[in-house]
N, C-alpha and C positions, 0 to 999 in steps of 0.2 A: 504493500500500500504506500509506503514511504516513497518508493521509486516512482510510482504512478503520480503521486502528488507533486513530486519534483518535476516530472515530465509536463504536467499541466501548468505549473508555475512558470516554467521556462518556455512556454509556448512551443513545446517539442514538436507538435504536429507540423509546424512550418518547416522543420528540418527535413521532413520526409519528401519535400518537393524542391529542395534547394540544391540544384546542380548547375550553377551558372556557366560552367565550361563545357557542358554537353554541346556537341556539334551536330548540325543537320546530318541525318543518316545514321547516327550512332544507334547501336542496338541496346534496347532496354528489355529486360525480362522480368515479368511480374508473375511470381509463383503464389497462387492463391488470389485469383482475380476477383472472386465473389461477384459484386455487382458492377465493378469497373470504375469505382470512384477514384482510386489512386492512378490507374492508367489514364483516365480522362484528364485528371489534373496535370499529369506530366505532359500529355499531348497538347494541352492548352498552352503550356509554357515553352515547350521545346519541340522542334521538328525532327522527331526521332522515329526509328522503326521499333514498334512495340510487339513483343510476343507475350500474350497473356495465357497463362496455364490455369485451368480450373477443372478439377476432376469431377465435381458434381455435375451430372449431365444437364439438369435443369438450369443451373446457374450458367453453365457453358453456353447453352442455347440462348439464354437471355443476353449474354455478352456478345455472341455472334450477331444478334439482331441490333444491339446497341451500336456496334462499331461497323455495321455492314457497309456504310457509306464512306469509310475511312480506309484508303488503301495502305496506310502506314501500319495497320493493325492486323495481326494474325492471332486468332483464338485457337488454342489447343485443348480439346476436351479430355485431357489426361493429366496425371500427376507425375512429376519427375521423381524418381526414387532410385533404389539400389539395383533393381532388376525389373524385368517385364513381369507383369502379373495382374491380378485383380484383388480388390479389397472392398469392404463395405464401410459406409459412414452413416452416422446418425443424421437424419434429415431435420436439423434444428437451426436453420438460418445460418448466420455468419459464424457460429461456433461449431460447424460441422467438422468432425475429425474422425480419424480411423477408430473403429470401435468394434466390440464384439456384441454385447447386449444392446438391444434397441436399434441395431443397424438396419436401415431400411433401403439404402441406395447402393447399388453396385457400381464401382468405378474401376477404371483401368490405370495402371501405372506402367511407366516405361523407364528403362535404364537411362539415367540422366545424360551422361556424356555422349553416348552413341546417338541418342535421339537429337540432341542439340546439333551434333555434327551432321546428322542426316537431313536436318532442315536448313543447313547452311549457316549455322551460327558458329563462327570460329572465335569470336571475341565479343565480350559483353561489357558495355560501359557501366551499366548499373543493373544489379541483381537485387530485387526486392523479394523477401521471403516471409510470408505469413500463412502457414499451412497447418496450424493446429497440431503440432507435434511432428509433422513430417520433416521438419528441419533436422531432426535427429537421424534421419535416414539419408536425405539428399546431400547435406553438407559433407558428411564423411565420404560419400561416394564421389563427389566432385573433387575432394582432396586426394583420395586414393588414386583416382584416374589421372590426376594432374591437370584437369580442366580448370581448376580453381585459379591457376596461374594466368588464365586468359580472362579473368574477371577483374575489372578495375576497382569497383566499389560494390560493397554488399551492405544492404540494410536488412536486418533480420529481427524478427520477434521470436525469441525463445519462449516456449510455453512450459510452465511448471505445474505439473499435476501431482508431484510428490518429490521426496528427497532424491530419488534416483535421477530425476531430471536435472537437478543441480549438478550432480556428478557428470551426467552426460554433456551438459553445456560446458563444464570445465574442461572435459576431455577435448571437445571440439575446438574451444577457444585456444587451448594449448597448441593444437596442430595448426590452426588458422594463423596463429602468431608467427609461424615460420615464413609465411608468404605475405601476410597483411599486417597492418597496424591498426589498432583501435582508435577511431577518431573521436567518438563520444559513446557513452553507454548509460542507459537507464535499464538496469538489469531486469530481465523478463518483461520489459515493456518494449523498447526498441534500442538497437545499437547499430553502429556503423563501422565497417572495416574497409580500409583502403589498401590497395596493393603497395608494397613498400617502395620508398623513394628510389628513383633511378630505374625502376622496372615498369613504369606505368605512365599514362597520361592522366593527370589529376582532374577528375570531373566534379569534385566537391567544392572547388574554389576557382575563381577566375585567375 
């Protein structure tokens, strides 16, 4: 709660749209598109190529309709993960997450690195991740495959459902620190990581 209060006091939401050095044509990847608010906000500010991933088939269909007239946007009705497969999620609005009990919607997952390469994404300027626990699967996969080295900036919301998630986040952060540096952090609210100096084009500041 303290971190969330600090986030609100600092007007943290503005940070989520602040990438003044993004260039026309840069690739932005939105994991967890939901209703498209973040993607739309970025597209209003920057002339970028946007890949929106949303595993929930209903939300994905809504996103496809919302952005149907914008050639800069591609909507992918899948989740990026560690491997190809299927999973079920609870159909409960923006808190939909991988679940066993009460799961009502079947979704498809794809191995993150190979899928990104297959759709022609070789470099990502900004990667936003808000996938209700899926970050604990996709980030390790991107790190293990080496694709993380092709991502300039990461904004991620880690989710804490129990003590084990604190340990999982710590493990990921420890590995992420090898290639990226933490720019700012509101633990389990939002945090930003930038590829280390000399190995990237900084899109978080002009």
